[in-house]
C-alpha positions as CSV (number, residue, x, y, z in Angstrom):
1,M,-16.0,-7.5,23.2
2,S,-14.2,-8.3,20.1
3,N,-10.3,-7.5,20.0
4,L,-7.8,-6.7,17.2
5,V,-5.0,-9.2,16.9
6,A,-1.7,-8.0,15.4
7,I,0.4,-10.5,13.6
8,D,4.1,-10.0,13.2
9,L,5.3,-13.1,11.6
10,P,7.1,-13.9,8.2
11,Q,4.3,-14.7,5.7
12,N,3.7,-18.3,4.6
13,N,0.9,-20.7,4.5
14,K,0.5,-20.8,8.4
15,F,-1.2,-17.5,8.0
16,L,-4.2,-18.6,6.9
17,Q,-4.7,-20.9,9.9
18,I,-3.8,-18.0,12.4
19,I,-6.4,-15.7,10.5
20,K,-9.0,-18.6,10.7
21,E,-8.5,-19.0,14.5
22,V,-8.6,-15.2,15.2
23,W,-11.8,-14.9,13.3
24,D,-13.5,-18.2,14.9
25,N,-12.7,-16.1,18.1
26,G,-14.7,-13.2,16.6
27,D,-11.8,-11.0,16.7
28,A,-10.2,-9.1,13.6
29,V,-7.0,-9.3,12.3
30,F,-4.0,-6.7,11.6
31,V,-0.8,-7.7,9.7
32,I,2.8,-6.1,10.6
33,D,4.8,-5.4,7.5
34,Q,7.9,-7.7,8.0
35,R,10.1,-5.0,6.2
36,F,9.7,-2.2,8.6
37,S,12.5,-1.7,11.6
38,P,11.8,-2.6,14.7
39,S,11.0,1.3,15.8
40,L,8.6,1.5,13.0
41,K,6.6,-1.5,14.4
42,R,6.5,-0.3,17.6
43,Q,4.9,3.0,16.2
44,T,2.7,1.0,13.9
45,I,1.3,-1.1,16.9
46,G,0.9,1.8,18.9
47,S,-1.4,3.4,16.1
48,V,-4.1,1.0,15.9
49,K,-3.9,-0.3,19.8
50,P,-4.5,-4.1,19.3
51,K,-5.3,-6.1,22.4
52,Y,-3.0,-9.3,21.3
53,L,0.2,-9.6,19.4
54,I,1.1,-12.9,17.8
55,D,5.1,-13.0,17.1
56,K,7.8,-15.8,17.3
57,D,7.3,-15.7,20.8
58,G,3.7,-16.6,20.9
59,K,0.4,-14.4,21.8
60,N,1.1,-11.9,23.8
61,T,-1.7,-9.5,25.8
62,L,-0.9,-5.6,25.0
63,P,-1.9,-2.5,27.3
64,D,-3.7,0.3,26.3
65,S,-6.1,-1.8,23.8
66,V,-8.9,-0.7,22.0
67,G,-11.6,-3.2,20.8
68,V,-13.5,-3.6,17.4
69,S,-16.8,-4.1,16.4
70,S,-18.5,-7.4,16.1
71,N,-18.6,-7.5,11.9
72,D,-15.0,-6.2,11.7
73,A,-12.5,-8.4,10.0
74,L,-9.4,-6.6,8.9
75,I,-7.5,-3.2,9.7
76,Q,-4.7,-2.1,7.3
77,L,-2.8,1.1,7.2
78,T,-3.3,3.1,4.1
79,S,0.3,4.1,4.1
80,G,2.4,2.6,7.1
81,T,5.4,5.4,6.6
82,T,3.9,8.5,7.2
83,G,4.3,10.6,10.5
84,Y,0.6,10.7,10.9
85,P,-0.8,7.0,10.9
86,K,-4.1,6.3,9.3
87,S,-6.1,2.7,9.0
88,V,-9.0,1.4,7.6
89,I,-11.5,-1.0,8.9
90,H,-12.9,-3.7,6.7
91,T,-15.7,-6.1,7.5
92,F,-16.3,-9.2,6.8
93,D,-18.9,-8.1,4.1
94,S,-16.7,-5.8,2.3
95,L,-13.9,-8.6,2.2
96,K,-16.4,-11.1,0.9
97,A,-17.8,-8.8,-1.8
98,H,-14.5,-7.7,-3.2
99,G,-13.3,-11.3,-3.4
100,A,-16.7,-12.3,-5.4
101,M,-16.5,-9.5,-7.4
102,V,-12.8,-10.1,-8.7
103,N,-13.3,-13.6,-9.1
104,E,-16.4,-13.0,-11.1
105,F,-14.6,-10.4,-13.5
106,L,-11.7,-12.8,-13.8
107,K,-13.8,-15.8,-14.4
108,V,-12.2,-17.7,-11.8
109,N,-13.1,-21.6,-11.4
110,P,-12.6,-22.2,-7.6
111,K,-12.4,-26.1,-8.4
112,S,-9.5,-25.5,-11.2
113,D,-7.8,-22.1,-10.3
114,R,-5.3,-21.4,-7.5
115,W,-4.1,-18.3,-6.4
116,I,-0.6,-17.3,-5.2
117,A,0.0,-14.6,-2.7
118,C,3.4,-13.1,-2.7
119,L,3.1,-9.3,-2.0
120,P,3.0,-8.1,1.7
121,L,-0.1,-9.4,3.4
122,S,0.3,-5.8,5.3
123,H,-1.2,-4.4,2.2
124,I,-4.7,-4.9,1.0
125,G,-3.0,-6.0,-2.5
126,G,-1.4,-8.6,-0.8
127,M,-4.2,-9.7,1.8
128,G,-7.0,-9.2,-0.8
129,V,-5.6,-12.3,-2.7
130,V,-5.7,-14.4,0.3
131,M,-9.4,-13.1,1.2
132,R,-10.5,-13.8,-2.4
133,A,-9.2,-17.3,-2.1
134,Y,-10.3,-17.9,1.4
135,F,-14.0,-16.9,1.1
136,A,-14.2,-19.0,-2.3
137,D,-12.9,-21.9,-0.6
138,M,-10.2,-22.3,-3.1
139,P,-6.4,-23.0,-2.9
140,V,-3.8,-20.3,-2.3
141,E,-0.3,-20.6,-1.5
142,I,1.3,-17.9,0.4
143,I,4.9,-16.8,-0.3
144,E,7.1,-14.2,1.2
145,T,8.5,-12.3,-1.9
146,P,7.6,-12.6,-5.7
147,D,10.7,-14.7,-6.2
148,K,11.1,-16.1,-10.0
149,T,12.0,-19.7,-9.0
150,E,9.6,-20.1,-6.4
151,L,6.7,-18.5,-8.8
152,E,7.8,-20.8,-11.6
153,R,7.7,-24.0,-9.4
154,L,4.0,-22.9,-8.4
155,N,2.9,-22.1,-11.7
156,A,4.1,-25.6,-13.2
157,N,2.1,-27.3,-10.1
158,G,-1.1,-25.5,-11.3
159,Y,-1.1,-22.1,-9.6
160,N,-2.4,-20.0,-12.5
161,M,-3.6,-16.6,-10.7
162,V,-1.3,-14.1,-9.2
163,S,-1.2,-10.5,-8.0
164,L,2.3,-8.5,-8.7
165,V,3.7,-5.0,-8.9
166,A,4.6,-4.0,-12.4
167,S,8.1,-3.5,-11.5
168,V,8.6,-7.2,-11.6
169,L,7.0,-8.1,-14.8
170,D,10.0,-7.9,-16.8
171,R,11.6,-10.7,-14.8
172,I,8.7,-13.1,-14.5
173,N,7.3,-15.4,-17.2
174,T,3.6,-14.5,-17.0
175,R,2.4,-16.4,-20.3
176,S,1.3,-19.4,-18.4
177,Y,-1.0,-17.7,-16.2
178,K,-4.7,-17.4,-16.5
179,A,-4.6,-14.0,-14.6
180,V,-1.8,-11.5,-13.6
181,V,-3.2,-8.9,-11.6
182,I,-1.3,-5.5,-11.4
183,G,-2.1,-3.1,-8.4
184,G,-0.6,0.0,-7.0
185,M,0.8,1.5,-10.6
186,A,-0.2,3.2,-13.2
187,E,-1.6,1.1,-16.0
188,P,1.6,-0.3,-18.2
189,D,1.7,0.0,-22.0
190,N,0.7,-2.6,-24.4
191,V,-0.2,-5.4,-21.7
192,A,-1.0,-8.8,-22.5
193,E,-4.4,-10.2,-22.4
194,N,-3.7,-12.0,-19.2
195,I,-2.7,-9.2,-17.5
196,F,-4.9,-6.8,-15.6
197,P,-3.6,-3.6,-14.6
198,T,-6.0,-2.2,-11.6
199,Y,-7.2,0.9,-9.8
200,G,-8.1,1.0,-6.2
201,L,-6.6,2.2,-2.6
202,S,-6.9,0.6,0.9
203,E,-10.4,2.5,1.3
204,S,-12.0,0.6,-1.5
205,G,-10.8,-2.8,-0.3
206,G,-8.4,-2.9,-3.3
207,G,-8.7,-2.7,-7.0
208,V,-12.3,-1.9,-8.2
209,V,-11.3,-1.1,-11.8
210,Y,-9.8,-3.8,-13.9
211,K,-8.1,-2.8,-17.1
212,G,-10.0,0.7,-16.9
213,E,-13.4,-1.3,-16.4
214,C,-15.4,-0.9,-13.2
215,L,-16.1,-4.2,-11.4
216,R,-19.7,-5.0,-11.2
217,G,-21.5,-3.0,-8.2
218,V,-18.7,-0.4,-8.6
219,R,-19.6,3.4,-9.6
220,I,-17.2,5.8,-10.3
221,K,-17.5,9.6,-10.6
222,I,-15.0,12.4,-11.8
223,Q,-15.2,15.7,-10.0
224,P,-15.6,18.8,-12.5
225,G,-12.6,20.8,-12.4
226,S,-10.6,19.0,-9.7
227,Q,-10.9,15.8,-11.8
228,L,-10.8,14.0,-8.4
229,I,-11.9,10.4,-8.8
230,E,-15.0,9.2,-6.4
231,I,-15.7,5.7,-5.9
232,N,-19.2,3.9,-4.9
233,S,-18.8,0.3,-3.9
234,P,-19.9,-2.2,-1.5
235,T,-16.2,-3.0,-1.1
236,L,-15.6,0.5,0.9
237,L,-14.2,0.9,4.3
238,R,-16.7,0.8,7.2
239,A,-14.6,3.8,8.7
240,Y,-11.2,4.6,9.6
241,R,-9.7,3.0,12.9
242,S,-7.1,5.7,13.5
243,M,-6.2,9.2,12.2
244,H,-3.9,12.3,13.2
245,E,-6.6,14.9,14.8
246,S,-4.5,18.1,14.0
247,A,-6.8,19.7,16.8
248,V,-6.0,17.6,19.2
249,G,-2.2,16.9,18.0
250,K,-2.3,13.3,18.5
251,N,-3.1,10.0,16.8
252,V,-6.9,9.0,17.7
253,V,-7.9,5.4,17.6
254,S,-11.7,4.7,17.7
255,K,-13.6,1.2,18.2
256,E,-16.5,2.6,16.3
257,G,-14.5,4.2,13.7
258,I,-13.9,7.7,12.5
259,Y,-16.6,7.9,9.7
260,P,-15.2,9.5,6.2
261,E,-16.8,12.1,4.5
262,L,-18.9,11.0,1.8
263,D,-20.4,12.7,-1.3
264,N,-23.7,11.2,-1.5
265,G,-22.5,7.5,-0.8
266,Y,-19.4,8.2,-3.0
267,F,-16.0,8.2,-1.4
268,V,-13.8,11.0,-2.5
269,T,-10.1,10.0,-3.2
270,S,-6.8,12.0,-3.6
271,D,-6.5,10.6,-7.2
272,C,-7.3,12.3,-10.4
273,G,-8.5,11.0,-13.5
274,Y,-10.9,11.0,-16.6
275,F,-12.9,8.6,-18.8
276,E,-12.0,7.9,-22.2
277,N,-13.9,5.4,-24.2
278,D,-15.7,4.6,-21.1
279,R,-12.5,3.4,-19.3
280,L,-11.1,5.1,-16.4
281,K,-7.5,6.8,-17.2
282,I,-5.6,7.8,-13.9
283,L,-3.7,11.1,-14.0
284,G,-2.1,10.7,-10.8
285,R,-2.2,12.0,-7.1
286,R,-3.3,15.3,-5.6
287,D,-1.1,15.3,-2.7
288,D,2.6,14.7,-2.4
289,L,2.8,11.2,-2.0
290,I,5.4,9.1,-3.9
291,N,4.1,5.5,-5.2
292,T,7.1,3.5,-6.0
293,G,6.9,-0.1,-6.8
294,G,3.4,-0.2,-5.2
295,E,4.6,1.3,-1.8
296,K,3.6,4.6,-0.9
297,I,5.8,7.1,0.9
298,W,5.1,10.9,1.8
299,A,8.1,12.9,0.8
300,K,8.3,14.7,4.1
301,T,8.6,11.6,6.0
302,L,12.1,10.8,4.2
303,E,13.2,14.5,4.6
304,D,12.5,14.5,8.2
305,I,14.6,11.3,8.7
306,I,17.6,12.5,6.4
307,L,17.5,15.9,8.1
308,S,18.3,14.1,11.4
309,I,21.8,13.1,10.2
310,D,24.5,15.3,11.4
311,G,25.8,17.8,9.1
312,I,22.6,17.8,6.7
313,D,21.1,21.2,6.4
314,Q,18.6,20.8,3.6
315,V,17.0,18.0,1.6
316,C,14.4,17.8,-0.8
317,V,12.8,14.3,-1.7
318,V,10.6,13.9,-4.9
319,G,9.2,11.3,-6.9
320,L,10.1,11.0,-10.6
321,K,8.0,9.0,-13.2
322,D,9.7,5.7,-13.7
323,Q,8.7,3.0,-16.4
324,K,9.5,0.2,-14.0
325,W,8.6,1.6,-10.3
326,G,5.9,4.0,-11.3
327,Q,7.9,6.5,-9.6
328,K,11.5,6.6,-8.3
329,I,12.6,8.2,-5.3
330,V,15.3,10.8,-5.5
331,A,16.8,13.3,-3.0
332,A,18.6,16.3,-3.3
333,V,20.9,17.3,-0.3
334,A,22.8,20.0,0.9
335,K,25.3,19.6,3.5
336,S,27.1,22.3,6.1
337,K,30.5,22.9,4.9
338,D,32.7,20.8,7.2
339,S,30.0,17.9,6.8
340,K,31.2,14.3,6.4
341,A,27.5,12.7,5.6
342,T,27.7,10.5,2.7
343,S,25.0,8.7,0.6
344,E,26.1,5.5,2.4
345,D,24.8,7.3,5.7
346,I,21.6,8.2,4.1
347,I,20.9,4.8,2.7
348,R,21.7,3.3,6.5
349,T,19.7,5.8,8.3
350,V,16.5,5.3,6.1
351,K,16.6,1.5,6.1
352,D,17.2,1.6,9.9
353,R,14.2,3.9,10.5
354,L,11.9,2.6,7.6
355,A,12.4,0.1,5.1
356,S,14.8,-0.7,2.2
357,W,12.1,0.1,-0.5
358,A,12.0,3.4,1.1
359,V,15.6,4.2,0.1
360,P,16.2,6.9,-2.6
361,K,17.2,5.3,-5.9
362,E,19.3,8.6,-6.5
363,I,21.0,11.0,-4.1
364,Q,22.6,14.2,-5.2
365,F,24.6,16.6,-3.0
366,V,24.2,20.0,-4.1
367,D,25.5,23.4,-2.6
368,D,21.6,24.9,-2.1
369,L,18.3,24.0,-3.0
370,P,16.3,26.3,-5.2
371,K,14.0,28.2,-3.3
372,T,10.7,30.2,-4.6
373,A,9.7,34.0,-4.1
374,I,9.0,33.2,-0.5
375,L,12.0,31.1,0.2
376,K,10.5,27.7,0.3
377,T,12.2,24.8,-1.6
378,D,10.9,24.9,-5.1
379,R,10.1,21.3,-5.7
380,A,9.2,21.7,-9.2
381,A,12.8,23.3,-10.0
382,V,14.3,20.2,-8.1
383,I,12.0,18.0,-10.2
384,K,13.3,19.5,-13.2
385,W,16.9,19.2,-12.2
386,F,16.8,15.7,-11.9
387,Y,15.1,14.9,-15.3
388,N,17.7,17.3,-16.7
389,H,20.5,15.2,-15.2
390,Q,19.2,11.8,-15.8
391,N,21.5,9.4,-17.9
């Protein structure tokens, strides 16, 4: 039986050898985000039930595991910070297809071009770089973060392909790269010819639309009325490995997978968009998910954590449009009369429970949150308040 192997290690070039060994053994890979707190790591492991864990102490067998199917290669969370974990299964076929399609679009030459992987390998944007290099048998350098000095060193040594998020573009010299792939963000304005904003998601295996143009083999439909984006692609997930089932009130993990509902072969996303001059334009998400610097966080997850702090009675977390981050996390907080809770308490608690990128960029204490007619927090009014009080 094939098994799932979780990897909890700092990302570097050793990852390639570890992945190869796991695959040679017929198993699948699951990479744990190194920015997660210990408690969130435990929650993440429990949400996918791997057989083995590779960490600084070596390879350990875990109890209560669930196997994988024979062609499964990679399990990744769609959003590792939600209260209800959800993960996707990608096969060797979908990963190979995506790598080939991207390399073809970017006119990659495996003999002369070299990739840099500097985004988290726990996300499809980071792992996708490794996979497109791995399957094309071309060099790839794996570093922990998009460090300016390290990127310049690698670029000077012939590494000319990289995947980034838009928030680092203003501090990285990108002119000497053959291609800079930008994922997880709305398309920046007036980008250079060698910069490729992309649209995609974990379920699609990463970006399947580059500069508004579909990769070869990808078809996009827009639902009339709702403007929801639907994707048909050989890079689509095989199934979900885990998701929260409200009917039974718990997270369900399946070896065979929980199959997504398709519309005649098209995966229905939660994103809205339209075509303009045959190029896809993204309007935004239908649900209340904040995308900040390529990282995704549900507002309710942050609100629940902040509300756990003594003396905080109400909180509303929203995402504001931001040119650098795509969306900026902000929080309006109402305390009890005698509360001594501070912004520092909130920052520390969020860091401990989640990760540093989930910390609100702005925290405002208010006497009371605005309410709708049925006494729910008026999120639109909170957003308007923040916009009106921006510097």
